[in-house]
N, CA and C atoms of all chains as a GROMACS GRO file, in nm:
protein
  432
    1SER      N    1  -0.310  -0.659  -1.368
    1SER     CA    2  -0.465  -0.588  -1.390
    1SER      C    3  -0.440  -0.538  -1.562
    2LEU      N    4  -0.560  -0.570  -1.614
    2LEU     CA    5  -0.557  -0.528  -1.755
    2LEU      C    6  -0.650  -0.405  -1.780
    3GLY      N    7  -0.602  -0.307  -1.714
    3GLY     CA    8  -0.696  -0.168  -1.743
    3GLY      C    9  -0.782  -0.157  -1.623
    4PRO      N   10  -0.863  -0.040  -1.646
    4PRO     CA   11  -0.949   0.001  -1.535
    4PRO      C   12  -1.066  -0.108  -1.527
    5GLU      N   13  -1.110  -0.121  -1.398
    5GLU     CA   14  -1.233  -0.205  -1.373
    5GLU      C   15  -1.347  -0.114  -1.431
    6LEU      N   16  -1.461  -0.181  -1.446
    6LEU     CA   17  -1.575  -0.123  -1.519
    6LEU      C   18  -1.686  -0.090  -1.418
    7HIS      N   19  -1.658  -0.083  -1.294
    7HIS     CA   20  -1.756  -0.057  -1.188
    7HIS      C   21  -1.664  -0.040  -1.064
    8CYS      N   22  -1.744   0.000  -0.952
    8CYS     CA   23  -1.674   0.020  -0.818
    8CYS      C   24  -1.643  -0.135  -0.770
    9ARG      N   25  -1.538  -0.146  -0.714
    9ARG     CA   26  -1.493  -0.265  -0.657
    9ARG      C   27  -1.547  -0.300  -0.522
   10CYS      N   28  -1.576  -0.180  -0.446
   10CYS     CA   29  -1.594  -0.203  -0.301
   10CYS      C   30  -1.740  -0.219  -0.278
   11ILE      N   31  -1.798  -0.301  -0.199
   11ILE     CA   32  -1.934  -0.297  -0.162
   11ILE      C   33  -1.943  -0.245  -0.019
   12SER      N   34  -1.858  -0.293   0.060
   12SER     CA   35  -1.859  -0.239   0.209
   12SER      C   36  -1.721  -0.205   0.242
   13THR      N   37  -1.708  -0.140   0.370
   13THR     CA   38  -1.571  -0.099   0.403
   13THR      C   39  -1.554  -0.147   0.552
   14GLU      N   40  -1.410  -0.169   0.574
   14GLU     CA   41  -1.391  -0.233   0.716
   14GLU      C   42  -1.393  -0.119   0.810
   15ARG      N   43  -1.468  -0.154   0.913
   15ARG     CA   44  -1.484  -0.058   1.029
   15ARG      C   45  -1.375  -0.050   1.130
   16LYS      N   46  -1.318  -0.175   1.164
   16LYS     CA   47  -1.210  -0.180   1.257
   16LYS      C   48  -1.074  -0.121   1.207
   17PRO      N   49  -1.006  -0.067   1.298
   17PRO     CA   50  -0.878  -0.004   1.274
   17PRO      C   51  -0.768  -0.133   1.255
   18ILE      N   52  -0.753  -0.169   1.133
   18ILE     CA   53  -0.669  -0.282   1.099
   18ILE      C   54  -0.524  -0.254   1.052
   19GLY      N   55  -0.483  -0.125   1.077
   19GLY     CA   56  -0.362  -0.068   1.015
   19GLY      C   57  -0.250  -0.165   1.021
   20ARG      N   58  -0.236  -0.234   1.136
   20ARG     CA   59  -0.119  -0.289   1.170
   20ARG      C   60  -0.103  -0.429   1.086
   21HIS      N   61  -0.231  -0.467   1.042
   21HIS     CA   62  -0.225  -0.608   0.956
   21HIS      C   63  -0.216  -0.573   0.813
   22ILE      N   64  -0.188  -0.455   0.766
   22ILE     CA   65  -0.177  -0.434   0.621
   22ILE      C   66  -0.039  -0.438   0.573
   23GLU      N   67  -0.056  -0.509   0.458
   23GLU     CA   68   0.069  -0.549   0.388
   23GLU      C   69   0.098  -0.438   0.275
   24LYS      N   70  -0.005  -0.410   0.219
   24LYS     CA   71  -0.005  -0.308   0.104
   24LYS      C   72  -0.150  -0.249   0.078
   25VAL      N   73  -0.135  -0.135   0.024
   25VAL     CA   74  -0.274  -0.058   0.003
   25VAL      C   75  -0.276  -0.011  -0.149
   26GLU      N   76  -0.386  -0.040  -0.201
   26GLU     CA   77  -0.416   0.010  -0.336
   26GLU      C   78  -0.521   0.125  -0.338
   27LEU      N   79  -0.477   0.244  -0.389
   27LEU     CA   80  -0.563   0.358  -0.413
   27LEU      C   81  -0.592   0.363  -0.556
   28ILE      N   82  -0.736   0.369  -0.558
   28ILE     CA   83  -0.788   0.388  -0.702
   28ILE      C   84  -0.872   0.506  -0.702
   29PRO      N   85  -0.825   0.618  -0.774
   29PRO     CA   86  -0.886   0.735  -0.772
   29PRO      C   87  -1.040   0.736  -0.835
   30ALA      N   88  -1.130   0.817  -0.804
   30ALA     CA   89  -1.248   0.832  -0.882
   30ALA      C   90  -1.222   0.826  -1.019
   31ASN      N   91  -1.297   0.766  -1.106
   31ASN     CA   92  -1.284   0.756  -1.246
   31ASN      C   93  -1.420   0.737  -1.307
   32SER      N   94  -1.444   0.725  -1.434
   32SER     CA   95  -1.568   0.719  -1.503
   32SER      C   96  -1.643   0.619  -1.474
   33HIS      N   97  -1.577   0.520  -1.409
   33HIS     CA   98  -1.658   0.381  -1.386
   33HIS      C   99  -1.693   0.378  -1.231
   34CYS      N  100  -1.627   0.450  -1.155
   34CYS     CA  101  -1.675   0.469  -1.004
   34CYS      C  102  -1.626   0.588  -0.939
   35GLU      N  103  -1.756   0.646  -0.898
   35GLU     CA  104  -1.734   0.804  -0.856
   35GLU      C  105  -1.675   0.834  -0.739
   36GLU      N  106  -1.628   0.726  -0.660
   36GLU     CA  107  -1.568   0.755  -0.535
   36GLU      C  108  -1.418   0.683  -0.538
   37THR      N  109  -1.334   0.753  -0.468
   37THR     CA  110  -1.200   0.693  -0.447
   37THR      C  111  -1.210   0.548  -0.378
   38GLU      N  112  -1.151   0.467  -0.418
   38GLU     CA  113  -1.145   0.332  -0.344
   38GLU      C  114  -1.004   0.283  -0.300
   39ILE      N  115  -1.019   0.230  -0.179
   39ILE     CA  116  -0.894   0.186  -0.118
   39ILE      C  117  -0.897   0.033  -0.081
   40ILE      N  118  -0.814  -0.046  -0.136
   40ILE     CA  119  -0.820  -0.180  -0.114
   40ILE      C  120  -0.689  -0.225  -0.041
   41ALA      N  121  -0.711  -0.271   0.075
   41ALA     CA  122  -0.574  -0.307   0.153
   41ALA      C  123  -0.577  -0.465   0.138
   42THR      N  124  -0.435  -0.503   0.129
   42THR     CA  125  -0.422  -0.659   0.133
   42THR      C  126  -0.363  -0.681   0.267
   43LEU      N  127  -0.405  -0.786   0.333
   43LEU     CA  128  -0.364  -0.816   0.478
   43LEU      C  129  -0.248  -0.902   0.474
   44LYS      N  130  -0.157  -0.872   0.583
   44LYS     CA  131  -0.048  -0.973   0.601
   44LYS      C  132  -0.098  -1.121   0.621
   45LYS      N  133  -0.015  -1.205   0.623
   45LYS     CA  134  -0.055  -1.344   0.642
   45LYS      C  135  -0.160  -1.407   0.545
   46THR      N  136  -0.282  -1.366   0.555
   46THR     CA  137  -0.384  -1.428   0.492
   46THR      C  138  -0.387  -1.371   0.344
   47GLY      N  139  -0.340  -1.258   0.309
   47GLY     CA  140  -0.344  -1.202   0.170
   47GLY      C  141  -0.493  -1.157   0.148
   48GLN      N  142  -0.580  -1.161   0.250
   48GLN     CA  143  -0.727  -1.125   0.208
   48GLN      C  144  -0.724  -0.970   0.165
   49GLU      N  145  -0.820  -0.942   0.085
   49GLU     CA  146  -0.830  -0.793   0.042
   49GLU      C  147  -0.948  -0.745   0.120
   50VAL      N  148  -0.944  -0.637   0.161
   50VAL     CA  149  -1.049  -0.560   0.243
   50VAL      C  150  -1.054  -0.415   0.198
   51CYS      N  151  -1.179  -0.360   0.168
   51CYS     CA  152  -1.189  -0.221   0.125
   51CYS      C  153  -1.195  -0.130   0.260
   52LEU      N  154  -1.131   0.000   0.226
   52LEU     CA  155  -1.121   0.095   0.341
   52LEU      C  156  -1.196   0.209   0.306
   53ASP      N  157  -1.250   0.283   0.401
   53ASP     CA  158  -1.315   0.413   0.386
   53ASP      C  159  -1.214   0.523   0.374
   54PRO      N  160  -1.196   0.587   0.265
   54PRO     CA  161  -1.110   0.707   0.252
   54PRO      C  162  -1.155   0.828   0.330
   55GLU      N  163  -1.261   0.825   0.392
   55GLU     CA  164  -1.308   0.941   0.492
   55GLU      C  165  -1.289   0.908   0.619
   56ALA      N  166  -1.252   0.769   0.655
   56ALA     CA  167  -1.234   0.737   0.804
   56ALA      C  168  -1.103   0.777   0.845
   57PRO      N  169  -1.119   0.854   0.963
   57PRO     CA  170  -0.982   0.916   1.023
   57PRO      C  171  -0.883   0.818   1.031
   58TRP      N  172  -0.915   0.687   1.085
   58TRP     CA  173  -0.796   0.584   1.102
   58TRP      C  174  -0.737   0.542   0.977
   59VAL      N  175  -0.804   0.550   0.870
   59VAL     CA  176  -0.756   0.518   0.737
   59VAL      C  177  -0.669   0.608   0.682
   60LYS      N  178  -0.715   0.753   0.707
   60LYS     CA  179  -0.621   0.861   0.670
   60LYS      C  180  -0.481   0.854   0.735
   61LYS      N  181  -0.497   0.817   0.869
   61LYS     CA  182  -0.372   0.812   0.950
   61LYS      C  183  -0.287   0.704   0.901
   62VAL      N  184  -0.331   0.582   0.862
   62VAL     CA  185  -0.272   0.476   0.807
   62VAL      C  186  -0.183   0.510   0.670
   63ILE      N  187  -0.262   0.592   0.593
   63ILE     CA  188  -0.196   0.624   0.471
   63ILE      C  189  -0.084   0.733   0.499
   64GLU      N  190  -0.114   0.829   0.598
   64GLU     CA  191  -0.001   0.923   0.633
   64GLU      C  192   0.103   0.854   0.697
   65LYS      N  193   0.097   0.753   0.759
   65LYS     CA  194   0.201   0.690   0.831
   65LYS      C  195   0.288   0.612   0.710
   66ILE      N  196   0.217   0.546   0.622
   66ILE     CA  197   0.293   0.481   0.518
   66ILE      C  198   0.361   0.578   0.435
   67MET      N  199   0.307   0.701   0.415
   67MET     CA  200   0.382   0.802   0.334
   67MET      C  201   0.483   0.854   0.398
   68SER      N  202   0.486   0.865   0.537
   68SER     CA  203   0.603   0.920   0.617
   68SER      C  204   0.699   0.826   0.639
   69ASN      N  205   0.681   0.701   0.597
   69ASN     CA  206   0.798   0.607   0.597
   69ASN      C  207   0.837   0.562   0.723
   70ARG      N  208   0.759   0.569   0.809
   70ARG     CA  209   0.804   0.521   0.951
   70ARG      C  210   0.745   0.379   0.959
   71ARG      N  211   0.853   0.304   1.012
   71ARG     CA  212   0.822   0.165   1.033
   71ARG      C  213   0.728   0.136   1.143
   72ARG      N  214   0.656   0.014   1.132
   72ARG     CA  215   0.562  -0.020   1.240
   72ARG      C  216   0.639  -0.106   1.338
   73SER      N  217  -0.119  -1.125  -0.603
   73SER     CA  218  -0.004  -1.134  -0.525
   73SER      C  219  -0.009  -1.240  -0.419
   74LEU      N  220   0.101  -1.305  -0.411
   74LEU     CA  221   0.107  -1.424  -0.307
   74LEU      C  222   0.204  -1.389  -0.189
   75GLY      N  223   0.168  -1.287  -0.122
   75GLY     CA  224   0.243  -1.265  -0.008
   75GLY      C  225   0.348  -1.141  -0.043
   76PRO      N  226   0.421  -1.101   0.055
   76PRO     CA  227   0.507  -1.000   0.048
   76PRO      C  228   0.629  -1.018  -0.062
   77GLU      N  229   0.676  -0.923  -0.126
   77GLU     CA  230   0.803  -0.940  -0.194
   77GLU      C  231   0.922  -0.963  -0.112
   78LEU      N  232   1.033  -1.013  -0.167
   78LEU     CA  233   1.138  -1.058  -0.064
   78LEU      C  234   1.250  -0.952  -0.088
   79HIS      N  235   1.209  -0.830  -0.152
   79HIS     CA  236   1.318  -0.725  -0.178
   79HIS      C  237   1.244  -0.608  -0.215
   80CYS      N  238   1.315  -0.489  -0.227
   80CYS     CA  239   1.255  -0.379  -0.275
   80CYS      C  240   1.215  -0.383  -0.411
   81ARG      N  241   1.107  -0.327  -0.467
   81ARG     CA  242   1.079  -0.342  -0.611
   81ARG      C  243   1.122  -0.227  -0.694
   82CYS      N  244   1.142  -0.111  -0.623
   82CYS     CA  245   1.188  -0.004  -0.701
   82CYS      C  246   1.313   0.030  -0.718
   83ILE      N  247   1.372   0.055  -0.830
   83ILE     CA  248   1.517   0.070  -0.867
   83ILE      C  249   1.522   0.217  -0.866
   84SER      N  250   1.438   0.295  -0.936
   84SER     CA  251   1.447   0.432  -0.958
   84SER      C  252   1.308   0.484  -0.965
   85THR      N  253   1.293   0.613  -0.922
   85THR     CA  254   1.160   0.676  -0.907
   85THR      C  255   1.128   0.781  -1.032
   86GLU      N  256   1.021   0.804  -1.068
   86GLU     CA  257   0.974   0.890  -1.167
   86GLU      C  258   1.006   1.051  -1.118
   87ARG      N  259   1.053   1.131  -1.191
   87ARG     CA  260   1.081   1.267  -1.145
   87ARG      C  261   0.977   1.356  -1.196
   88LYS      N  262   0.917   1.312  -1.320
   88LYS     CA  263   0.822   1.409  -1.376
   88LYS      C  264   0.688   1.399  -1.286
   89PRO      N  265   0.623   1.510  -1.272
   89PRO     CA  266   0.479   1.505  -1.216
   89PRO      C  267   0.371   1.444  -1.311
   90ILE      N  268   0.356   1.322  -1.299
   90ILE     CA  269   0.253   1.250  -1.394
   90ILE      C  270   0.115   1.215  -1.326
   91GLY      N  271   0.095   1.291  -1.212
   91GLY     CA  272  -0.035   1.265  -1.151
   91GLY      C  273  -0.155   1.221  -1.240
   92ARG      N  274  -0.164   1.319  -1.338
   92ARG     CA  275  -0.289   1.307  -1.418
   92ARG      C  276  -0.289   1.182  -1.509
   93HIS      N  277  -0.185   1.106  -1.520
   93HIS     CA  278  -0.183   0.995  -1.595
   93HIS      C  279  -0.197   0.852  -1.521
   94ILE      N  280  -0.231   0.886  -1.382
   94ILE     CA  281  -0.225   0.765  -1.294
   94ILE      C  282  -0.367   0.692  -1.287
   95GLU      N  283  -0.379   0.582  -1.301
   95GLU     CA  284  -0.495   0.485  -1.310
   95GLU      C  285  -0.507   0.452  -1.142
   96LYS      N  286  -0.405   0.392  -1.093
   96LYS     CA  287  -0.400   0.358  -0.961
   96LYS      C  288  -0.265   0.358  -0.894
   97VAL      N  289  -0.259   0.354  -0.768
   97VAL     CA  290  -0.137   0.372  -0.693
   97VAL      C  291  -0.142   0.255  -0.584
   98GLU      N  292  -0.017   0.189  -0.582
   98GLU     CA  293   0.001   0.082  -0.474
   98GLU      C  294   0.095   0.148  -0.357
   99LEU      N  295   0.043   0.123  -0.243
   99LEU     CA  296   0.148   0.188  -0.132
   99LEU      C  297   0.199   0.057  -0.064
  100ILE      N  298   0.318   0.034  -0.057
  100ILE     CA  299   0.376  -0.065   0.017
  100ILE      C  300   0.453  -0.016   0.134
  101PRO      N  301   0.407  -0.037   0.247
  101PRO     CA  302   0.488   0.024   0.370
  101PRO      C  303   0.612  -0.056   0.392
  102ALA      N  304   0.702   0.008   0.455
  102ALA     CA  305   0.835  -0.050   0.488
  102ALA      C  306   0.814  -0.182   0.553
  103ASN      N  307   0.897  -0.276   0.522
  103ASN     CA  308   0.877  -0.406   0.581
  103ASN      C  309   1.010  -0.474   0.611
  104SER      N  310   1.013  -0.604   0.649
  104SER     CA  311   1.152  -0.663   0.678
  104SER      C  312   1.222  -0.681   0.544
  105HIS      N  313   1.162  -0.675   0.429
  105HIS     CA  314   1.238  -0.700   0.298
  105HIS      C  315   1.262  -0.579   0.227
  106CYS      N  316   1.211  -0.450   0.280
  106CYS     CA  317   1.245  -0.332   0.210
  106CYS      C  318   1.234  -0.226   0.319
  107GLU      N  319   1.323  -0.152   0.351
  107GLU     CA  320   1.326  -0.058   0.446
  107GLU      C  321   1.266   0.080   0.433
  108GLU      N  322   1.224   0.076   0.291
  108GLU     CA  323   1.144   0.216   0.259
  108GLU      C  324   1.009   0.188   0.193
  109THR      N  325   0.924   0.280   0.226
  109THR     CA  326   0.798   0.278   0.161
  109THR      C  327   0.815   0.287   0.020
  110GLU      N  328   0.750   0.187  -0.056
  110GLU     CA  329   0.726   0.200  -0.205
  110GLU      C  330   0.613   0.231  -0.252
  111ILE      N  331   0.615   0.312  -0.362
  111ILE     CA  332   0.482   0.352  -0.420
  111ILE      C  333   0.489   0.329  -0.571
  112ILE      N  334   0.402   0.237  -0.605
  112ILE     CA  335   0.396   0.192  -0.744
  112ILE      C  336   0.268   0.228  -0.821
  113ALA      N  337   0.288   0.327  -0.920
  113ALA     CA  338   0.175   0.376  -0.970
  113ALA      C  339   0.144   0.299  -1.113
  114THR      N  340   0.019   0.260  -1.136
  114THR     CA  341  -0.010   0.215  -1.286
  114THR      C  342  -0.047   0.315  -1.354
  115LEU      N  343  -0.010   0.335  -1.477
  115LEU     CA  344  -0.056   0.458  -1.569
  115LEU      C  345  -0.175   0.412  -1.648
  116LYS      N  346  -0.261   0.501  -1.676
  116LYS     CA  347  -0.376   0.481  -1.755
  116LYS      C  348  -0.325   0.466  -1.909
  117LYS      N  349  -0.417   0.399  -1.991
  117LYS     CA  350  -0.368   0.369  -2.120
  117LYS      C  351  -0.274   0.263  -2.135
  118THR      N  352  -0.149   0.284  -2.101
  118THR     CA  353  -0.046   0.183  -2.120
  118THR      C  354  -0.041   0.073  -2.012
  119GLY      N  355  -0.098   0.113  -1.884
  119GLY     CA  356  -0.076   0.004  -1.789
  119GLY      C  357   0.063  -0.006  -1.739
  120GLN      N  358   0.145   0.090  -1.783
  120GLN     CA  359   0.283   0.080  -1.730
  120GLN      C  360   0.281   0.108  -1.576
  121GLU      N  361   0.373   0.038  -1.527
  121GLU     CA  362   0.405   0.050  -1.367
  121GLU      C  363   0.543   0.144  -1.356
  122VAL      N  364   0.524   0.251  -1.272
  122VAL     CA  365   0.642   0.335  -1.240
  122VAL      C  366   0.631   0.353  -1.092
  123CYS      N  367   0.756   0.360  -1.050
  123CYS     CA  368   0.774   0.394  -0.900
  123CYS      C  369   0.775   0.535  -0.884
  124LEU      N  370   0.721   0.578  -0.768
  124LEU     CA  371   0.708   0.707  -0.722
  124LEU      C  372   0.788   0.733  -0.584
  125ASP      N  373   0.852   0.847  -0.585
  125ASP     CA  374   0.929   0.891  -0.455
  125ASP      C  375   0.826   0.935  -0.352
  126PRO      N  376   0.817   0.861  -0.242
  126PRO     CA  377   0.712   0.915  -0.138
  126PRO      C  378   0.761   1.040  -0.058
  127GLU      N  379   0.882   1.082  -0.092
  127GLU     CA  380   0.919   1.219  -0.026
  127GLU      C  381   0.899   1.335  -0.116
  128ALA      N  382   0.860   1.317  -0.237
  128ALA     CA  383   0.851   1.418  -0.344
  128ALA      C  384   0.730   1.473  -0.318
  129PRO      N  385   0.720   1.622  -0.314
  129PRO     CA  386   0.608   1.692  -0.270
  129PRO      C  387   0.490   1.669  -0.379
  130TRP      N  388   0.527   1.656  -0.506
  130TRP     CA  389   0.411   1.630  -0.598
  130TRP      C  390   0.353   1.498  -0.574
  131VAL      N  391   0.432   1.397  -0.529
  131VAL     CA  392   0.367   1.266  -0.501
  131VAL      C  393   0.283   1.267  -0.372
  132LYS      N  394   0.319   1.347  -0.286
  132LYS     CA  395   0.229   1.366  -0.164
  132LYS      C  396   0.106   1.433  -0.194
  133LYS      N  397   0.104   1.515  -0.289
  133LYS     CA  398  -0.006   1.598  -0.326
  133LYS      C  399  -0.108   1.504  -0.402
  134VAL      N  400  -0.051   1.422  -0.498
  134VAL     CA  401  -0.127   1.318  -0.565
  134VAL      C  402  -0.211   1.240  -0.481
  135ILE      N  403  -0.125   1.199  -0.375
  135ILE     CA  404  -0.197   1.096  -0.281
  135ILE      C  405  -0.289   1.176  -0.210
  136GLU      N  406  -0.269   1.287  -0.149
  136GLU     CA  407  -0.366   1.380  -0.091
  136GLU      C  408  -0.510   1.391  -0.166
  137LYS      N  409  -0.469   1.418  -0.304
  137LYS     CA  410  -0.573   1.440  -0.399
  137LYS      C  411  -0.680   1.326  -0.400
  138ILE      N  412  -0.621   1.207  -0.425
  138ILE     CA  413  -0.683   1.087  -0.426
  138ILE      C  414  -0.765   1.063  -0.306
  139MET      N  415  -0.702   1.072  -0.186
  139MET     CA  416  -0.769   1.050  -0.058
  139MET      C  417  -0.893   1.156  -0.039
  140SER      N  418  -0.877   1.278  -0.094
  140SER     CA  419  -0.980   1.366  -0.068
  140SER      C  420  -1.093   1.345  -0.172
  141ASN      N  421  -1.080   1.261  -0.253
  141ASN     CA  422  -1.188   1.208  -0.346
  141ASN      C  423  -1.233   1.310  -0.447
  142ARG      N  424  -1.147   1.400  -0.482
  142ARG     CA  425  -1.183   1.498  -0.581
  142ARG      C  426  -1.149   1.434  -0.696
  143ARG      N  427  -1.249   1.456  -0.803
  143ARG     CA  428  -1.217   1.396  -0.931
  143ARG      C  429  -1.116   1.491  -0.999
  144ARG      N  430  -1.048   1.429  -1.103
  144ARG     CA  431  -0.958   1.503  -1.179
  144ARG      C  432  -1.013   1.556  -1.310
   0.00000   0.00000   0.00000
Protein backbone atom coordinates (compact mmCIF):
# COMPACT_ATOMS: atom_id res chain seq x y z
CA SER A 1 0.00 0.00 0.00
CA LEU A 2 1.28 3.42 -0.88
CA GLY A 3 -0.29 5.61 1.72
CA PRO A 4 -3.92 6.23 2.66
CA GLU A 5 -6.79 5.64 0.28
CA LEU A 6 -8.48 8.82 -0.86
CA HIS A 7 -12.03 7.63 -0.22
CA CYS A 8 -13.95 5.00 1.72
CA ARG A 9 -13.20 1.53 0.38
CA CYS A 10 -16.34 -0.27 1.53
CA ILE A 11 -19.61 0.01 -0.33
CA SER A 12 -21.49 -2.70 1.53
CA THR A 13 -20.77 -4.98 4.47
CA GLU A 14 -21.16 -8.71 4.97
CA ARG A 15 -24.30 -9.69 6.90
CA LYS A 16 -23.51 -13.33 7.52
CA PRO A 17 -21.23 -14.27 10.44
CA ILE A 18 -18.23 -15.53 8.46
CA GLY A 19 -15.72 -15.38 11.30
CA ARG A 20 -14.40 -18.88 10.80
CA HIS A 21 -13.54 -18.17 7.16
CA ILE A 22 -11.39 -15.17 7.96
CA GLU A 23 -7.67 -15.39 7.32
CA LYS A 24 -6.88 -11.84 8.37
CA VAL A 25 -8.55 -8.54 9.09
CA GLU A 26 -7.53 -5.02 8.21
CA LEU A 27 -8.78 -2.20 10.44
CA ILE A 28 -8.70 1.27 8.94
CA PRO A 29 -9.50 4.01 11.44
CA ALA A 30 -11.70 6.90 10.41
CA ASN A 31 -9.55 9.51 8.69
CA SER A 32 -9.86 12.62 6.59
CA HIS A 33 -10.82 10.54 3.53
CA CYS A 34 -13.42 8.31 5.17
CA GLU A 35 -15.37 9.26 8.23
CA GLU A 36 -16.06 5.71 9.38
CA THR A 37 -13.82 2.93 10.54
CA GLU A 38 -13.52 0.34 7.81
CA ILE A 39 -12.88 -3.35 8.39
CA ILE A 40 -11.74 -5.45 5.48
CA ALA A 41 -11.47 -9.20 6.00
CA THR A 42 -9.54 -11.49 3.70
CA LEU A 43 -11.09 -14.95 3.46
CA LYS A 44 -9.21 -18.22 3.68
CA LYS A 45 -8.95 -20.29 0.51
CA THR A 46 -10.36 -17.75 -1.92
CA GLY A 47 -8.45 -14.71 -0.67
CA GLN A 48 -11.62 -12.71 -1.33
CA GLU A 49 -11.84 -9.37 0.48
CA VAL A 50 -15.09 -8.50 2.21
CA CYS A 51 -16.04 -5.50 4.27
CA LEU A 52 -17.37 -5.99 7.78
CA ASP A 53 -19.57 -3.69 9.83
CA PRO A 54 -17.66 -2.40 12.90
CA GLU A 55 -20.98 -2.04 14.73
CA ALA A 56 -22.17 -5.61 14.15
CA PRO A 57 -22.00 -7.69 17.35
CA TRP A 58 -20.61 -10.74 15.52
CA VAL A 59 -17.83 -8.61 14.04
CA LYS A 60 -16.92 -7.24 17.47
CA LYS A 61 -16.77 -10.80 18.78
CA VAL A 62 -14.51 -11.89 15.93
CA ILE A 63 -12.09 -9.04 16.70
CA GLU A 64 -12.19 -9.81 20.42
CA LYS A 65 -11.50 -13.47 19.72
CA ILE A 66 -8.51 -12.64 17.54
CA MET A 67 -7.19 -10.24 20.17
CA SER A 68 -7.58 -12.82 22.92
CA ASN A 69 -5.38 -15.12 20.86
CA ARG A 70 -7.60 -18.15 21.15
CA ARG A 71 -7.23 -20.59 18.31
CA ARG A 72 -10.29 -21.57 16.32
CA SER B 1 -1.42 -11.13 -0.51
CA LEU B 2 -1.47 -14.60 -2.01
CA GLY B 3 -2.72 -16.69 0.85
CA PRO B 4 -1.41 -17.25 4.36
CA GLU B 5 2.19 -16.68 5.31
CA LEU B 6 4.08 -19.85 6.12
CA HIS B 7 5.59 -18.60 9.36
CA CYS B 8 5.14 -15.91 11.99
CA ARG B 9 5.85 -12.46 10.56
CA CYS B 10 6.70 -10.61 13.75
CA ILE B 11 10.10 -10.91 15.39
CA SER B 12 9.67 -8.15 17.93
CA THR B 13 6.88 -5.80 18.97
CA GLU B 14 6.74 -2.04 19.50
CA ARG B 15 6.94 -1.02 23.16
CA LYS B 16 6.03 2.63 22.78
CA PRO B 17 2.36 3.62 22.55
CA ILE B 18 2.29 4.79 18.94
CA GLY B 19 -1.49 4.68 18.51
CA ARG B 20 -1.77 8.16 17.06
CA HIS B 21 0.69 7.39 14.29
CA ILE B 22 -1.22 4.38 13.03
CA GLU B 23 -2.81 4.54 9.62
CA LYS B 24 -4.18 1.01 9.64
CA VAL B 25 -3.83 -2.26 11.48
CA GLU B 26 -3.74 -5.81 10.21
CA LEU B 27 -4.89 -8.57 12.57
CA ILE B 28 -3.74 -12.07 11.72
CA PRO B 29 -5.37 -14.74 13.86
CA ALA B 30 -3.32 -17.66 15.14
CA ASN B 31 -3.15 -20.31 12.43
CA SER B 32 -1.28 -23.46 11.57
CA HIS B 33 1.79 -21.43 10.56
CA CYS B 34 1.95 -19.14 13.57
CA GLU B 35 0.53 -20.01 16.95
CA GLU B 36 0.03 -16.45 18.11
CA THR B 37 -2.16 -13.66 16.87
CA GLU B 38 -0.05 -11.11 15.02
CA ILE B 39 -0.85 -7.44 14.75
CA ILE B 40 0.92 -5.39 12.12
CA ALA B 41 0.37 -1.64 12.11
CA THR B 42 1.19 0.57 9.16
CA LEU B 43 2.32 4.03 10.21
CA LYS B 44 1.09 7.30 8.74
CA LYS B 45 3.58 9.31 6.69
CA THR B 46 6.35 6.72 6.53
CA GLY B 47 4.20 3.69 5.71
CA GLN B 48 6.51 1.71 7.99
CA GLU B 49 5.12 -1.58 9.26
CA VAL B 50 5.56 -2.38 12.93
CA CYS B 51 4.36 -5.33 14.95
CA LEU B 52 2.25 -4.75 18.03
CA ASP B 53 1.79 -6.99 21.06
CA PRO B 54 -1.84 -8.22 21.25
CA GLU B 55 -1.47 -8.51 25.04
CA ALA B 56 -0.27 -4.94 25.61
CA PRO B 57 -2.95 -2.79 27.26
CA TRP B 58 -2.23 0.20 25.00
CA VAL B 59 -2.62 -1.99 21.93
CA LYS B 60 -5.97 -3.31 23.15
CA LYS B 61 -7.09 0.28 23.71
CA VAL B 62 -6.03 1.30 20.21
CA ILE B 63 -8.06 -1.56 18.71
CA GLU B 64 -11.07 -0.71 20.89
CA LYS B 65 -10.85 2.90 19.85
CA ILE B 66 -10.76 2.02 16.17
CA MET B 67 -13.70 -0.35 16.61
CA SER B 68 -15.70 2.30 18.47
CA ASN B 69 -15.28 4.53 15.43
CA ARG B 70 -14.18 7.58 17.34
CA ARG B 71 -12.03 9.93 15.35
CA ARG B 72 -8.62 10.81 16.70
